[in-house]
C-alpha positions as CSV (number, residue, x, y, z in Angstrom):
1,M,34.3,-16.8,-27.8
2,R,31.8,-19.7,-27.4
3,T,32.5,-20.3,-23.5
4,H,31.6,-16.7,-22.7
5,M,29.2,-16.0,-24.7
6,L,27.7,-19.1,-22.6
7,E,27.9,-18.1,-19.7
8,S,26.5,-15.2,-21.3
9,I,23.2,-17.1,-22.1
10,K,23.2,-18.5,-18.3
11,T,24.2,-15.0,-16.2
12,F,20.3,-14.6,-18.2
13,F,18.3,-17.1,-17.1
14,N,19.4,-17.2,-13.9
15,P,17.7,-15.2,-12.2
16,Q,14.1,-15.6,-13.8
17,Q,14.4,-19.4,-13.3
18,D,15.9,-18.0,-9.8
19,R,12.7,-16.7,-8.3
20,F,11.0,-19.4,-9.6
21,F,11.8,-20.6,-6.6
22,D,11.6,-18.2,-4.4
23,L,8.0,-17.3,-5.7
24,L,7.3,-21.6,-4.2
25,I,9.5,-20.7,-0.8
26,Q,7.0,-17.9,-0.1
27,Q,3.8,-19.3,-1.0
28,A,4.9,-22.4,1.1
29,E,5.9,-20.1,3.6
30,Y,2.2,-19.2,3.5
31,A,0.8,-22.6,4.2
32,V,2.8,-22.9,7.4
33,E,1.5,-19.5,8.3
34,A,-2.2,-20.4,7.4
35,T,-2.2,-24.6,8.8
36,G,-0.3,-22.1,12.1
37,M,-3.5,-20.4,12.3
38,V,-5.7,-22.7,12.9
39,L,-4.2,-24.3,15.3
40,T,-3.3,-21.4,17.2
41,Y,-7.0,-21.0,16.8
42,L,-8.4,-24.3,18.0
43,E,-5.4,-23.4,20.7
44,E,-7.4,-19.7,22.0
45,P,-10.2,-19.6,19.1
46,N,-11.3,-16.0,18.6
47,K,-13.0,-15.0,15.1
48,Q,-9.4,-13.0,14.4
49,R,-8.1,-15.9,13.3
50,K,-9.8,-16.0,10.5
51,K,-9.7,-12.2,9.9
52,E,-5.7,-13.2,9.7
53,T,-6.4,-16.2,8.2
54,R,-8.2,-14.5,5.0
55,Q,-5.3,-12.2,4.9
56,V,-2.9,-15.1,4.5
57,E,-4.9,-16.4,2.1
58,K,-5.2,-13.3,-0.4
59,Q,-1.2,-12.6,-0.2
60,A,-0.7,-16.6,-0.9
61,D,-3.3,-15.8,-4.0
62,K,-1.3,-12.9,-5.1
63,V,2.3,-15.1,-5.2
64,R,0.1,-17.1,-7.2
65,R,-0.9,-15.3,-10.2
66,Q,2.8,-13.8,-9.6
67,L,3.9,-17.4,-10.3
68,V,1.6,-18.4,-13.2
69,K,2.3,-15.1,-15.0
70,A,6.1,-15.6,-14.9
71,L,5.5,-19.0,-15.5
72,S,3.2,-17.5,-19.2
73,A,6.3,-15.4,-20.1
74,T,8.9,-17.9,-19.5
75,F,10.5,-19.4,-21.8
76,V,13.2,-21.9,-20.1
77,T,12.3,-22.7,-16.7
78,P,14.3,-24.7,-14.1
79,I,11.4,-27.3,-13.3
80,D,8.9,-29.4,-15.8
81,R,6.0,-26.4,-16.4
82,E,3.1,-28.6,-15.3
83,D,4.8,-29.6,-11.8
84,L,6.2,-25.7,-11.5
85,Y,1.8,-25.3,-11.8
86,A,0.6,-28.3,-10.1
87,L,3.3,-27.6,-7.0
88,S,2.6,-24.1,-7.4
89,R,-2.1,-24.9,-7.3
90,D,-1.4,-27.9,-4.1
91,L,0.6,-24.9,-1.9
92,D,-2.1,-22.2,-3.1
93,D,-4.8,-25.4,-2.5
94,V,-3.1,-25.3,1.6
95,V,-4.0,-21.5,2.5
96,D,-7.1,-21.7,1.0
97,Y,-8.7,-24.9,3.1
98,A,-6.9,-23.7,5.6
99,Y,-9.0,-20.7,6.0
100,T,-12.5,-22.2,5.0
101,T,-11.2,-24.7,8.3
102,T,-11.1,-21.5,10.5
103,D,-14.4,-19.5,8.7
104,E,-16.2,-23.0,9.9
105,L,-14.9,-23.4,13.5
106,V,-16.4,-19.3,13.3
107,L,-19.3,-20.4,11.7
108,F,-20.3,-23.7,13.6
109,K,-18.9,-22.4,17.3
110,L,-17.4,-24.9,17.3
111,E,-15.0,-26.3,20.8
112,T,-12.3,-28.2,20.5
113,N,-11.9,-32.0,20.5
114,D,-8.1,-33.9,21.5
115,F,-8.9,-35.1,17.1
116,M,-9.3,-31.6,15.9
117,M,-5.5,-30.9,17.9
118,K,-3.9,-33.8,16.8
119,I,-5.4,-33.0,13.5
120,A,-4.1,-29.7,12.8
121,N,-0.9,-30.3,14.1
122,L,0.4,-32.8,11.7
123,I,-0.8,-30.6,9.8
124,H,0.8,-27.9,10.7
125,A,4.0,-30.3,10.8
126,G,3.6,-31.3,6.9
127,A,3.6,-27.8,5.8
128,D,6.8,-27.3,7.5
129,E,8.2,-30.0,6.1
130,L,7.0,-29.1,2.8
131,L,8.9,-25.3,3.2
132,L,11.8,-27.1,4.3
133,A,11.5,-28.7,1.1
134,M,11.4,-25.5,-0.7
135,Q,14.7,-24.3,0.8
136,C,16.6,-27.2,0.2
137,L,15.8,-28.0,-4.1
138,K,17.4,-26.1,-5.8
139,D,20.6,-26.5,-4.4
140,N,19.9,-29.7,-2.4
141,P,17.2,-32.0,-4.0
142,G,18.4,-35.1,-2.0
143,D,17.8,-32.9,1.0
144,A,14.2,-31.8,-0.4
145,N,13.1,-35.1,-1.0
146,D,13.5,-36.1,2.4
147,H,11.1,-33.5,3.3
148,A,8.7,-34.3,1.2
149,M,9.0,-37.9,1.8
150,Q,8.4,-36.3,5.5
151,A,5.5,-34.4,5.0
152,E,3.8,-37.2,3.5
153,K,4.5,-39.2,6.6
154,M,2.4,-36.6,8.1
155,E,-1.4,-37.3,5.9
156,T,-0.2,-41.1,6.1
157,R,-1.3,-40.0,10.5
158,V,-3.5,-37.6,9.0
159,E,-5.3,-40.0,7.7
160,K,-5.8,-41.8,10.4
161,A,-6.3,-39.5,13.3
162,Y,-9.1,-38.5,10.6
163,R,-10.6,-41.9,10.3
164,R,-10.9,-42.5,13.9
165,A,-12.4,-39.3,14.2
166,L,-15.1,-40.1,12.0
167,A,-15.5,-43.7,13.8
168,E,-16.2,-41.8,17.1
169,L,-18.1,-39.3,15.5
170,F,-21.2,-41.2,13.8
171,T,-21.7,-43.1,17.1
172,E,-25.6,-43.4,17.7
173,P,-27.0,-39.5,18.1
174,E,-29.3,-38.7,20.8
175,D,-31.2,-35.7,19.4
176,L,-31.8,-33.7,16.4
177,A,-29.1,-31.5,18.2
178,G,-26.6,-34.3,18.3
179,M,-26.6,-35.0,14.4
180,V,-26.7,-31.9,13.5
181,E,-22.9,-31.7,16.0
182,I,-22.4,-34.5,13.5
183,L,-22.9,-33.0,10.9
184,K,-21.0,-29.7,12.3
185,R,-17.8,-31.6,13.1
186,R,-18.0,-33.7,10.1
187,E,-17.4,-31.1,8.3
188,V,-14.6,-29.6,9.4
189,Y,-12.8,-32.8,9.3
190,R,-13.0,-33.3,5.4
191,H,-11.0,-29.8,5.2
192,L,-8.3,-30.1,7.5
193,S,-8.4,-34.0,5.9
194,N,-8.0,-31.6,2.4
195,T,-5.4,-29.9,3.5
196,A,-3.6,-33.0,4.3
197,D,-4.3,-34.3,0.9
198,R,-2.9,-31.2,-0.6
199,I,0.1,-31.3,0.8
200,D,0.7,-34.7,0.6
201,E,0.0,-34.3,-3.4
202,A,2.5,-30.7,-3.0
203,A,4.8,-33.8,-1.4
204,D,4.3,-36.0,-4.0
205,I,5.2,-33.8,-6.5
206,L,8.1,-32.4,-5.5
207,S,9.4,-36.1,-5.3
208,D,9.0,-36.7,-9.1
209,I,11.0,-32.8,-9.8
210,V,14.1,-34.3,-7.8
211,V,13.8,-37.6,-9.8
212,K,13.9,-35.7,-12.9
213,M,16.5,-32.8,-11.6
214,S,18.8,-36.0,-11.2
């Protein structure tokens, strides 16, 4: 009788717990899509990319709201509540910063350079590692941690590229127009760096979750 009762309780809670993993995977998928759109814009500038990234951001926000609502309504969660909330927030921030980057690339009419391409590629790769981590988290937390560590490595490489980009940027401008160009590029670099920072934060939380699950 007791065994049957425990199985009934487990059956009741599992679908609700699985939903959190599904929502995190959806958020990570949107992060991959949004960072990919930044990369696509840099490869071939097109104002339509801004609209497309905005739509992805809206969809990602919906999933984020669903997760927060489910978190408020669920008594038992498969992951620490604070970790769930923070991880979801960081994934959403990745999408937000990706949109902001595309928005300002269009606004400032900046030409693509090697630093932008390198950083955008690394960010997209980092988001991809986060998605792989989310897909592994429930059943293979050890693999999830491996992917989280790869995402952290991408952020480290972004930071190095970001610093080199700034060092090259802040050479002596020849005129006012040159100074304006510097300020525009610095703003875009900053958004790219912020995107990478959120990927790193999400990876850190993932590693903490894996430790708690072990």
